[in-house]
C-alpha positions in Angstrom: 8.7 -34.4 -5.9 9.2 -31.1 -7.8 11.7 -28.4 -6.5 8.6 -26.1 -5.6 6.9 -29.0 -3.5 10.1 -29.6 -1.6 10.6 -26.1 -0.9 7.0 -25.6 0.5 7.8 -28.8 2.4 10.7 -27.4 4.1 9.3 -23.8 4.7 6.3 -25.7 6.4 8.6 -27.5 8.9 10.8 -24.2 9.6 7.2 -22.5 10.4 6.0 -25.2 12.4 9.3 -25.5 14.6 9.4 -21.8 15.0 5.6 -22.0 16.3 6.6 -24.6 18.5 9.4 -22.8 19.8 7.7 -19.5 20.2 4.8 -21.4 22.2 7.5 -23.0 24.3 9.5 -20.0 24.9 7.0 -17.5 25.8 5.9 -20.0 28.7 9.6 -20.4 30.0 10.7 -18.9 33.1 14.4 -18.0 33.6 14.9 -18.6 37.4 18.9 -17.9 37.3 18.2 -14.1 36.5 15.8 -11.1 36.6 15.3 -10.1 33.0 14.3 -6.5 31.7 11.4 -7.3 29.2 12.0 -4.8 26.4 9.0 -4.0 24.0 10.2 -5.4 20.5 9.6 -2.8 17.7 7.6 -4.6 14.9 8.9 -2.8 11.9 9.0 -3.1 8.0 12.8 -2.9 8.4 12.7 -6.2 10.3 16.1 -5.5 12.0 16.0 -3.4 15.2 18.5 -1.0 13.9 19.3 2.6 14.5 17.2 4.4 11.9 20.3 6.3 10.9 21.6 3.2 9.7 18.6 2.0 7.8 19.8 2.0 4.3 16.5 3.0 2.9 14.3 5.9 2.4 11.3 5.6 4.7 8.4 7.6 6.2 6.6 7.1 9.4 3.3 8.5 9.9 1.7 7.9 13.5 0.5 9.5 16.7 -1.5 12.7 16.5 -0.4 13.3 13.0 -1.9 10.1 12.0 -5.2 10.6 13.5 -5.4 14.2 12.3 -4.5 13.2 8.7 -6.4 9.8 8.6 -8.8 9.7 5.6 -11.3 7.0 4.7 -8.7 5.2 2.6 -5.1 4.3 3.0 -4.0 6.2 -0.2 -5.6 9.5 0.7 -4.1 9.0 4.4 -0.5 8.7 3.1 -0.6 11.1 -0.1 1.1 14.1 1.7 4.1 11.9 2.7 7.3 12.7 0.2 7.2 10.7 -2.7 3.9 9.2 -1.9 0.3 9.8 -3.9 -2.7 8.1 -4.2 -4.6 6.9 -7.4 -8.1 8.1 -6.2 -11.3 6.3 -7.2 -14.1 8.3 -5.4 -14.8 8.1 -1.7 -14.2 4.5 -0.9 -11.1 3.7 -2.8 -7.6 4.7 -3.2 -4.3 3.1 -3.4 -0.7 4.4 -2.4 1.5 5.4 -5.3 5.3 5.3 -4.4 7.8 7.1 -7.0 5.3 6.6 -9.5 4.3 3.3 -9.1 1.5 1.4 -7.4 -0.3 -2.1 -7.1 1.3 -4.6 -8.0 4.5 -2.9 -7.6 3.7 -1.4 -4.3 2.9 -4.2 -1.7 0.6 -2.9 1.4 1.2 -5.2 4.1 -0.5 -5.7 7.7 2.2 -6.4 10.1 4.5 -7.7 7.5 1.6 -10.1 6.3 -0.2 -9.9 2.6 -4.1 -8.3 2.8 -5.4 -10.8 0.1 -7.9 -8.2 -1.0 -8.5 -7.3 -4.5 -6.9 -3.9 -4.5 -4.0 -5.2 -6.7 -6.8 -5.9 -9.7 -8.4 -2.5 -10.0 -8.1 1.1 -8.4 -12.0 1.0 -7.6 -11.3 -2.1 -5.2 -10.6 -0.8 -1.8 -7.4 -1.6 0.5 -8.7 -3.6 3.3 -6.3 -1.5 5.8 -8.4 0.8 8.1 -6.4 4.1 8.9 -8.7 4.6 12.2 -7.8 1.5 13.8 -3.8 1.8 12.8 -1.1 2.5 15.4 1.6 3.3 12.8 2.2 3.4 9.1 5.7 2.8 7.6 6.3 3.6 3.8 9.8 1.9 2.7 11.9 2.1 -0.2 15.3 0.6 -1.2 17.0 -2.5 -0.5 15.0 -3.7 2.6 11.9 -4.2 0.6 13.5 -7.5 -0.5 12.3 -9.0 2.5 8.7 -8.7 1.6 8.5 -9.6 -2.0 10.8 -8.9 -5.0 8.2 -7.0 -7.2 7.7 -4.5 -4.7 10.1 -2.1 -6.7 8.1 0.8 -5.9 8.0 0.2 -2.1 6.3 -1.3 1.0 3.4 0.1 3.1 3.3 -1.7 6.3 0.3 -1.0 8.4 1.2 -1.7 11.9 -2.1 -2.4 14.4 -2.5 -3.3 17.9 -5.3 -6.5 17.2 -2.4 -8.8 18.7 -1.1 -7.5 22.1 2.6 -7.9 22.2 3.2 -6.7 25.8 1.4 -6.5 29.0 -0.7 -3.3 29.2 0.2 -0.7 32.0 -2.1 -0.9 34.9 -3.7 -3.9 33.6 -5.8 -2.0 31.0 -5.4 0.7 28.1 -7.4 1.8 25.2 -8.7 4.8 23.5 -11.7 5.7 21.2 -11.9 8.6 18.7 -14.9 10.5 16.7 -14.6 12.2 13.4 -17.0 14.4 11.7 -16.3 16.0 8.2 -18.0 18.6 6.3 -17.1 17.9 2.5 -19.0 14.4 2.9 -21.0 14.9 5.8 -19.0 12.2 7.3 -19.4 10.9 10.6 -17.0 8.3 12.1 -15.9 6.6 15.2 -13.6 3.9 16.4 -12.6 2.2 19.8 -9.8 -0.2 20.9 -8.9 -1.8 24.3 -6.5 -4.0 25.7 -6.9 -5.9 29.0 -4.8 -8.2 31.0 -7.0 -11.3 31.7 -4.4 -13.5 33.6 -0.7 -13.2 34.4 0.2 -13.8 30.9 -3.0 -13.7 29.0 -4.1 -10.3 27.4 -7.3 -9.6 25.6 -7.8 -7.0 22.6 -11.0 -5.8 21.2 -11.2 -2.7 18.6 -14.2 -1.7 16.1 -14.8 1.2 14.2 -17.8 2.6 11.9 -18.0 5.3 9.1 -20.7 6.8 7.1 -19.9 9.1 4.4 -22.2 10.8 2.1 -21.1 12.0 -1.9 -18.6 14.5 -1.4 -18.8 18.2 -2.6 -16.3 19.6 -5.1 -16.2 22.2 -7.7 -15.8 21.7 -11.5 -19.1 19.9 -11.8 -22.7 21.0 -12.6 -23.8 19.7 -9.4 -22.2 20.7 -6.0 -21.7 16.6 -5.1 -20.0 14.2 -7.2 -22.4 11.3 -7.9 -21.1 8.0 -6.6 -18.6 9.0 -4.0 -20.6 8.0 -0.8 -18.8 5.3 1.5 -19.9 3.0 4.5 -17.7 1.1 6.5 -17.7 -1.3 9.3 -14.7 -3.1 11.0 -14.0 -5.3 14.1 -11.3 -7.6 15.6 -10.9 -9.6 18.5 -7.3 -10.8 19.9 -5.9 -12.8 22.3 -2.3 -13.1 23.1 0.1 -15.1 25.7 3.0 -12.7 26.6 5.8 -14.2 28.2 9.2 -12.9 29.6 10.9 -13.4 26.3 8.0 -12.9 23.7 4.5 -13.4 22.8 2.2 -15.5 20.8 -1.3 -14.3 19.7 -4.4 -15.0 17.3 -7.1 -12.4 16.1 -10.0 -12.5 14.0 -10.8 -9.6 12.0 -14.2 -8.6 9.9 -14.3 -5.7 7.5 -17.7 -4.7 5.6 -17.9 -2.0 3.2 -20.2 -0.4 0.8 -19.4 2.5 -1.5 -19.9 3.9 -4.9 -18.1 3.4 -8.3 -18.0 6.8 -10.0 -17.3 7.3 -13.5 -19.1 3.9 -14.2 -20.5 3.8 -18.0 -22.5 1.2 -19.4 -22.5 2.7 -22.6 -19.5 0.6 -23.7 -20.9 -2.7 -22.8 -21.0 -4.0 -26.2 -17.3 -2.9 -27.2 -14.8 -5.8 -28.3 -11.8 -6.1 -30.1 -11.2 -7.2 -33.9 -7.6 -7.9 -33.4 -5.6 -4.6 -32.3 -9.0 -2.3 -33.4 -11.7 -1.6 -31.0 -15.2 -2.4 -32.3 -18.3 -0.5 -30.4 -21.2 -2.1 -32.4 -23.5 0.4 -33.7 -21.7 3.2 -32.4 -19.2 2.8 -35.1 -21.6 2.6 -38.3 -21.6 5.0 -40.6 -24.2 7.7 -40.4 -25.1 6.4 -36.7 -26.4 9.0 -34.6 -23.8 9.6 -31.8 -25.8 11.5 -29.3 -26.1 9.0 -26.3 -29.4 9.3 -24.6 -29.4 6.9 -21.8 -31.4 8.7 -18.9 -30.2 8.9 -15.5 -28.0 6.0 -14.7 -27.8 4.3 -11.0 -24.1 4.5 -10.0 -22.7 0.9 -9.2 -21.8 0.0 -5.8 -19.1 -2.4 -4.0 -20.3 -4.5 -1.5 -17.2 -5.6 0.1 -16.5 -8.7 2.9 -13.3 -9.6 4.4 -12.9 -12.2 7.3 -9.3 -12.6 8.3 -7.2 -14.6 11.0 -4.0 -13.6 12.1 -1.4 -15.5 13.7 1.6 -13.5 15.0 4.4 -14.4 17.3 7.9 -13.4 18.5 10.7 -14.8 20.9 13.8 -13.3 21.9 17.0 -15.2 22.9 15.6 -18.5 21.8 19.1 -20.2 21.6 22.9 -19.4 21.0 23.7 -16.9 18.1 19.9 -16.0 17.7 18.5 -12.4 18.9 14.9 -13.3 17.9 12.5 -15.0 15.8 9.2 -13.3 14.4 6.6 -15.6 12.9 3.4 -14.2 10.7 0.7 -16.2 9.3 -2.8 -15.5 8.2 -5.8 -16.7 6.2 -8.1 -14.4 4.6 -11.6 -15.1 3.1 -12.4 -12.2 0.9 -15.3 -11.5 -1.7 -17.0 -8.4 -3.3 -20.0 -7.9 -5.2 -20.1 -5.0 -7.6 -24.2 -4.5 -7.7 -25.9 -2.8 -10.6 -29.4 -1.2 -9.4 -29.2 -3.3 -6.4 -28.5 -6.7 -8.5 -25.1 -8.6 -8.3 -23.3 -8.3 -11.5 -19.9 -9.4 -10.8 -18.5 -11.2 -8.1 -14.6 -11.3 -7.0 -13.3 -13.9 -4.7 -9.8 -14.6 -3.1 -9.0 -17.0 -0.6 -5.4 -16.7 0.5 -3.0 -18.3 3.0 0.5 -16.7 4.1 3.1 -17.8 6.4 6.6 -16.2 7.2 9.1 -16.7 9.7 12.3 -14.4 10.1 15.5 -15.2 12.3 17.5 -12.2 13.7 20.9 -13.5 14.1 23.6 -12.2 16.2 26.9 -11.0 15.1 28.7 -13.6 12.8 32.0 -12.6 11.3 31.1 -8.9 11.5 27.6 -9.6 10.0 24.2 -8.6 11.9 20.9 -9.4 10.2 17.8 -11.4 9.2 17.4 -14.5 7.2 13.8 -16.1 6.3 11.2 -17.8 4.2 7.7 -17.0 3.1 5.0 -19.2 1.6 1.9 -17.6 0.2 -1.0 -19.3 -2.0 -4.3 -17.6 -2.9 -7.2 -18.7 -5.2 -8.7 -15.5 -6.9 -12.0 -15.9 -9.1 -14.1 -13.6 -10.9 -17.8 -14.2 -11.9 -20.5 -12.5 -13.8 -20.7 -9.6 -16.2 -17.2 -8.1 -15.9 -15.3 -11.4 -15.2 -12.3 -10.3 -17.4 -10.0 -13.0 -15.4 -10.3 -16.8 -15.3 -10.1 -18.4 -11.9 -6.2 -18.5 -10.9 -4.6 -20.6 -8.2 -1.4 -18.7 -7.2 1.8 -19.9 -5.3 4.8 -17.8 -4.1 7.6 -19.1 -2.2 10.4 -17.0 -1.1 13.7 -17.0 0.9 15.7 -13.9 1.8 18.3 -12.4 3.9 19.5 -8.9 4.6 22.7 -8.3 6.2 24.3 -5.2 8.2 27.9 -4.6 9.0 29.8 -1.8 10.7 33.4 -0.8 9.4 34.9 1.7 11.8 32.4 4.5 13.1 31.9 6.3 9.9 30.7 3.2 7.6 27.5 1.1 7.7 27.0 -1.5 4.7 23.9 -3.7 3.8 23.7 -6.5 1.6 20.3 -8.3 0.6 19.2 -10.9 -1.8 15.9 -12.7 -2.1 15.0 -15.7 -4.4 11.6 -16.4 -5.1 9.1 -19.0 -7.1 6.0 -18.1 -8.5 3.2 -20.2 -10.1 0.0 -19.6 -11.6 -2.4 -21.9 -12.6 -5.8 -21.0 -14.5 -8.4 -23.3 -13.3 -11.0 -24.8 -15.9 -10.5 -21.9 -18.3 -12.5 -22.4 -21.6 -9.9 -20.1 -23.4 -7.2 -22.5 -22.4 -4.5 -20.1 -21.4 -1.2 -21.6 -20.1 0.2 -21.9 -16.8 2.9 -19.5 -15.7 5.8 -21.2 -13.6 9.1 -19.2 -13.0 11.6 -17.8 -10.6 13.2 -14.5 -9.8 16.4 -13.4 -8.3 17.0 -10.0 -6.8 19.9 -8.6 -4.9 20.8 -5.4 -3.1 23.7 -3.3 -1.6 24.1 -0.2 0.1 26.7 1.8 2.0 26.1 4.7 4.5 29.1 7.2 5.2 28.9 9.5 8.3 31.6 11.6 6.8 30.7 14.3 9.9 28.6 13.9 13.2 25.1 13.8 12.5 25.4 13.8 8.7 25.0 10.8 6.7 25.2 9.9 2.9 23.6 6.8 1.5 24.0 5.0 -1.9 21.8 2.4 -2.5 21.7 -0.3 -5.4 19.1 -2.8 -6.0 18.5 -5.2 -9.0 14.9 -6.8 -8.5 13.5 -9.1 -11.0 9.5 -9.0 -11.0 7.2 -11.9 -12.3 3.9 -10.8 -13.7 0.7 -10.4 -11.9 -2.3 -13.0 -12.8 -4.2 -10.1 -14.1 -1.3 -9.0 -16.5 -1.0 -12.5 -17.7 -4.6 -13.6 -18.1 -6.9 -10.6 -18.5 -9.5 -10.7 -21.3 -12.9 -8.8 -21.0 -14.4 -5.4 -20.6 -13.3 -3.8 -17.3 -15.8 -1.0 -17.0 -14.2 0.8 -13.6 -11.6 2.0 -15.6 -13.5 2.2 -19.3 -11.2 -0.7 -21.1 -11.0 -3.7 -22.4 -8.2 -5.6 -21.2 -6.0 -8.1 -23.2 -3.2 -10.3 -21.1 0.3 -11.0 -21.9 0.0 -14.7 -22.4 1.2 -15.3 -25.9 -1.4 -17.7 -27.2 -3.5 -17.2 -30.2 -6.6 -16.6 -28.0 -5.2 -13.6 -26.3 -6.7 -10.6 -27.6 -5.1 -7.6 -29.0 -3.8 -8.9 -32.3 -1.1 -11.9 -33.0 0.9 -8.9 -34.1 1.1 -7.8 -30.6 2.0 -11.0 -28.9 5.6 -11.6 -27.8 7.7 -13.9 -25.8 7.3 -13.3 -21.9 10.6 -11.9 -20.6 11.2 -11.4 -16.9 10.9 -7.8 -15.7 14.2 -6.5 -14.4 14.5 -3.3 -12.3 18.0 -1.8 -11.6 17.9 1.1 -9.2 20.4 3.5 -7.8 19.5 5.9 -5.1 21.4 8.4 -3.5 20.2 10.2 -0.1 21.8 12.9 2.2 20.3 12.9 5.7 20.6 14.9 8.7 18.5 13.6 11.7 20.1 15.5 14.9 19.8 19.3 15.9 17.7 22.3 14.7 18.1 21.7 11.2 17.0 18.0 9.8 16.6 17.1 6.5 16.6 14.1 3.9 17.3 14.8 0.2 17.2 12.0 -2.2 17.5 11.3 -6.1 16.7 8.0 -7.7 16.9 6.5 -10.9 15.2 3.2 -12.0 16.0 1.4 -15.1 13.3 -1.3 -15.8 13.9 -3.8 -18.7 11.0 -5.4 -20.2 8.4 -3.5 -18.0 5.2 -4.6 -17.9 2.3 -1.8 -18.6 -1.0 -1.4 -20.3 -0.4 0.1 -23.8 -3.7 1.6 -25.3 -4.1 0.2 -28.9 -7.5 1.8 -30.0 -10.0 4.3 -28.3 -13.6 4.8 -29.2 -14.7 8.2 -27.1 -13.6 7.6 -23.5 -13.5 3.6 -23.8 -9.9 2.1 -24.8 -8.4 -1.4 -25.7 -5.4 -2.0 -23.8 -3.0 -4.4 -24.3 -0.4 -5.4 -21.5 3.0 -5.0 -23.1 6.6 -5.4 -22.3 9.2 -2.4 -23.2 12.1 -0.7 -21.5 11.2 2.1 -19.1 13.3 4.5 -16.9 11.9 6.1 -13.8 14.0 9.1 -12.4 12.9 11.3 -9.3 13.7 13.5 -6.2 12.1 13.7 -2.9 13.2 16.3 -0.5 12.3 17.7 3.0 14.0 19.6 5.5 12.6 21.3 8.9 14.1 24.1 10.9 13.2 24.2 14.7 13.3 28.0 15.1 12.7 27.7 18.7 11.0 25.0 20.7 7.6 26.1 20.1 8.0 27.0 16.4 9.3 24.9 13.2 9.0 25.5 9.6 9.4 22.7 6.9 9.8 23.0 3.1 9.2 19.7 0.8 8.7 18.6 -2.5 8.9 15.7 -5.0 8.9 14.9 -8.8 9.0 11.7 -10.7 9.7 11.3 -14.7 8.9 8.2 -16.3 9.2 7.2 -19.6 9.7 4.2 -22.3 12.8 4.0 -24.2 11.6 5.8 -27.3 11.1 8.9 -25.2 7.2 8.3 -24.8 5.5 8.9 -21.5 4.0 6.3 -19.5 0.5 7.1 -18.2 -0.8 8.5 -14.6 2.3 9.6 -13.2 1.8 12.1 -10.5 2.7 15.8 -11.4 5.6 17.6 -9.4 4.8 19.3 -6.0 6.5 21.5 -3.5 5.4 23.3 -0.6 6.1 24.4 3.0 4.6 23.5 6.4 4.6 25.8 9.7 4.0 24.2 13.1 3.8 25.9 16.7 2.8 24.9 20.0 2.2 26.8 22.7 1.2 24.8 26.3 -1.8 23.2 25.3 -2.4 24.3 21.9 -0.9 23.4 18.5 -1.4 24.5 14.9 -0.3 23.6 11.5 -0.4 25.8 8.4 0.5 23.7 5.0 0.5 24.9 1.8 1.7 23.2 -1.6 1.2 23.5 -5.2 0.8 20.6 -7.8 2.1 21.5 -11.1 0.3 21.1 -14.3 1.0 17.4 -15.8 1.9 17.8 -19.6 4.4 14.8 -19.8 1.4 12.7 -21.0 1.1 9.3 -22.7 -1.0 8.6 -25.9 -4.5 8.7 -25.6 -3.9 10.5 -22.4 -4.9 14.2 -21.6 -2.8 16.9 -19.2 -4.5 18.0 -16.0 -3.9 21.4 -14.7 -1.8 22.7 -11.7 -3.9 23.5 -8.3 -2.7 25.1 -5.1 -3.7 23.2 -1.7 -4.1 25.2 1.5 -4.9 23.2 4.9 -5.0 24.2 8.5 -5.2 22.6 11.6 -5.7 23.4 15.3 -5.2 20.9 18.3 -6.0 21.3 21.8 -4.7 18.8 24.6 -5.9 20.1 27.8 -3.6 17.8 29.6 -0.6 17.5 27.4 0.6 14.5 25.9 -1.5 11.5 26.6 -4.7 12.9 27.5 -7.5 13.9 25.6 -7.2 15.6 22.1 -9.4 17.6 20.0 -8.7 18.8 16.6 -10.3 21.0 13.9 -8.7 20.6 10.4 -9.6 22.5 7.4 -8.5 21.3 3.8 -8.7 22.6 0.3 -9.4 26.1 1.8 -9.1 27.7 -1.6 -11.6 25.5 -2.7 -9.9 24.6 -5.7 -10.6 22.5 -8.7 -8.7 19.4 -8.0 -7.9 16.8 -10.6 -5.9 13.9 -10.1 -3.5 12.8 -12.8 -2.7 9.7 -11.3 -6.0 8.4 -11.2 -8.2 6.5 -13.9 -10.7 9.1 -13.4 -8.2 12.3 -14.2 -10.4 14.9 -15.7 -13.8 13.0 -14.9 -14.0 12.9 -11.4 -12.6 15.8 -9.1 -11.4 15.5 -5.8 -13.2 16.9 -2.8 -13.5 20.6 -2.4 -13.6 23.0 0.9 -14.0 20.7 3.9 -13.7 20.9 7.7 -13.2 18.1 9.9 -13.4 18.1 13.5 -12.1 15.2 15.8 -11.7 14.0 19.3 -9.4 11.3 20.8 -9.2 10.0 24.3 -6.7 7.6 25.7 -6.7 5.8 29.1 
């Protein structure tokens, strides 16, 4: 029996016993004493610590701020947070970028569980997390990311929803509904969620949303609307949970159906292919050939996405001596999307994935408090059709992890973390005979928080993370029209494209990160100022070997890289009704020879003014994004722009009642090119728009 098989069997036994324990524990009644039922905070930190003692940089978007800032995509929703950007791809897709990194180095989770969509393969593939049905979004960087994968060196985005109830609703029933309309894309969206107590312990939950948006308006093009930026989405979920005195266990079924355009798609390059490290595009490269391309009006391709998911979640407090809590998360996702050309299926993407993880939060042992756990994930990913640039690949990841905390006196808090991970990628029926990948990675972290005076803390965090390659980085070979590239994978094999001279032995990507953060969380003045430096040995990136017009031949390559950056945000509460905030972030990314990495967000800085008088609130936000001139080979610079946003909200009954808001975005109607996007200088971001929304809670 192999080591991986033994580990997988062991983890399955742990998960099964945890599930049985939770199922038993939530039904148990404690006849000896009255207990106070506490709501357990489900969080990406996993350990229910004081946020001041969390040795990580983090941002949380929730409540009214989340509702007002929610967009059609997760990346756009989060792009205003410090250190967070998005790699926009029209109106239907954008992924979060954290400190210059995006998928697969940024993991997006659904309450600590993997989503198993196809967003890690390409930026035109939507992240299947719906902001309108989200209770809270947590963005985490630093040592605690080891709880969720050694490869998340950029950070973690944990999307917290309500689809599995964790507590009994007040008065037996609670819920909300919201409506939103936007002028930039003539968007119409609505969502509702309701939680009801069916019996003494059984709680039911239902939620749904619909969104319909046309091509959005923008300056910078011949036409006022950007062709192919429309999006439609439908989401629904049903869940039930058994809630006891010491925890809960529940199931939910979720359904998502999206249809959206893929702007910037160009079929002119379908015949392009590599000759070694050179790109050959058929008759376009023949001498004397007329390069005036007359193709007529091209119909924009669309993506038709369908995701069906089952989630199992459970938590049990005080299961036995020495343990504060056991958390269980398991899921199965059946995902597919079609890329449609003139209404016909051109390419099919399929992903069938399972995951299970258990976390045990223990009480203090020799001064240490923390969490240990195990995780098992398996998925079968395949592409079929015109753009099947990857073979079918079965992947398995097994991980064991621990993060421990210790207090030394009143001024010092220390954190230690470790993760061991095993990964296996197996191509199935691959005509090119690409090899199997089977390896392991070890990651460790350490941090110290010094509260040198009351309310102030200085954090030094050190992380050494090993990342194993994504299946796409290993096995890609073929045309990828969404990004206008012909992709060649890492796997050193005679059939790997890009020329044998560009093949090299595969090394483990290793990131050594140091981060220093100064925080003040109490008082009229609060702030967080952080600097980080990430030295990544054998960094995997898509190197451009050749280019024809806008089409590039890329080869996944390894080289040493450095990411250095700053993030800062400070708020001064001038009075109970008025506050002022300044913020900014910058990241610099380059290879060891001094050349720049592509699609790195430009520096930005700005201010935000907030006022609240009785039932009225307002926010004026201005920030500037600098020109990005630190560009990679075959890349073009993008100009600076100024962004002005203004929000008014009205709560006639104060907190907890209905809320109406009006939000104006890009009020200067700037031409905005997103350097972090594959469509930089091709597809602009939306122009001036006004969004109106209503939310009622009960």
